[in-house]
C-alpha positions, 0 to 999 in steps of 0.5 A: 499499500505504502508502495503505491502511495509512493507511486502516485505521489511521485507521477504528479509534478505539484509544482504545477497542482499547487499554483494551478488549483490556487489560479482557478481559485481566484478566477471562481471567486473575482468572477464570481465578485465581478459578477454581484459588483456588475449585476444582471444576468451576469451575478448568477450565470458567469461564475457559475459558468466558470465553476463548471469550466473549471471541473470540466478542465479538471477532468480532461486534465486528468484524463490528459495526464494518465494518457501516455502523451506520445500518442497525443500526436498521432492523433494531432496530425488527424484533429489538425485538419479538422480543426483548420475546417473549423476555422474556415466554417466559422468565419461563414457561419460562426456567432457574429460578436463586437464585429469579429465571427470567432465562435460557434454556439452549441446548447448556449455555449460559446465554442473557440474554435481557435484555442482548440487549433492552437493547441493542437497544432503545437501538438501536431509540430512539435510531433512532427519534428520529434520525427528521427527522420525529419530536419527543421533545418533542411528547406522542405520541412522548414517551410513545412513546419511555417505552412502549418503554423501560417494556415492557422494564423491567417484563418484566425486573423481573418475573424479578425483576432490578431493576437490569438494569431500571433500566439500560435506563431510564437507558440510554433516559433518556440517548438522549431527553435526547441527543435535545433535550429541554426543559429544562421537560419534565426538571425536571417529569419529575424533580418526578414522580420525586420523588413516585413516589419512595415509591410505587416504594420499596414497590413493591419486594421485601424483599430489595431493601428489605433491600440498600439498608438494608444499603448505608446501614448494613452494621454493622446485620447484619453477618453476614447481610445487610451480610456481602457488602459489609463482607466487599468492603470489606475485601478491596480495604482490605487491597490496600493500595498493590501488592496480596498478588499473583496469587492470592493474596488471603485474602478469596476463598479463605478464603470470606469473598468470597462464592465463587458471584460472586467471578467476577462481581459482586465480581470487582473486590474480588478485582483491588482486593487482589491487586493493590493501589491500583495494580492497581485504579487501572489498571483505573479508568484503562481505564474512563475511556479506555474513556468518553473514546472512546465520548463523544468518538465522540459528539461527532463522528458525523455524524447523530443517530443516531450520536449517540444510540446513543453517548450509550447504548452510554456510559451503559451502560458508565458505569453498570455501570462506576461501580455495580460498582465503588461497591459494591465499597468500600459507595459503591452498594447490592449489585446485580447489575450485572457489570463490562464486559469483565472480570465472568465472564458470555457473554450480557453480554461479547457484547452489550458488545463488539458495542456497541463495535463499533456505537460503532467504525463511527460513528467510522469515518464521524465528520466529519473535520477540515478539513485546511486548519485 
């Protein structure tokens, strides 16, 4: 019995589980608190749905953790074309909100196929580049890797959803870089990106350019385009050391923060105002522990597939958390990237927990130290 319990304990990485549970609790409590402040239908529905998604996600996390991660590669190879098809279909038949078509409505719930495609692309690319007969430094495999990233990124960009499209590219780039991409190719890509940057900027929509301009100087349009970012910064700063108390923040309650997204994009602003610097630092510490867990698992992964998986998933969590928290204090432009495990939302919550479950599966197969060392 003792040996069996020891085996179960050794199988799981508690450096991941502890911050994961704490962040989920932060999300549930603050989605509830924001709903009570805002009132209306959201006060009764949003926090209950957040709990439902967290429970579903934890079940999927457990299943993903117990399954052998090496099976996910072949599964992703077949699912990736399905995800691409869904991205195409949502452009035509998806639910429109705020001028964007990103969601399907199923049984009263919204499903965002771009989040599913993002994780599937990471898994598929990691599996492809881990095969012994494939070398990312050869031209055909390098361009195939870029194509695997370009197709979903382009379709997501057309929704339009620039932030998620860039996330797919950056997470894929992390996988490609980890697959021992040569330095000369990395330098060449850097130069080409620098040359292409003005062209890419010209392709952006007007509101994308406006967000960049506001990020550089929010005072240019403080009552319109710069409003959200300035109010978010005020919310974070007004929390002081210990905050105003749970559900006692004023920026959200009085409507200075946009109440339509205060439980998703700007939930960190509410946390910082109500729990202060200490509460915000606790959230940051949980993400640091999560990153340590994911990237340390990458270092001890038993094969290239596990290593590449952890690199891509780690990049996804790092990018989401850094950009989301960064935009609340005007260190990043305002984007639609949610805060992992905390922001209100179902598809991203479930796919994030599935991704962490896959990392747990890699951890359970990790290279174990020699007891004689």
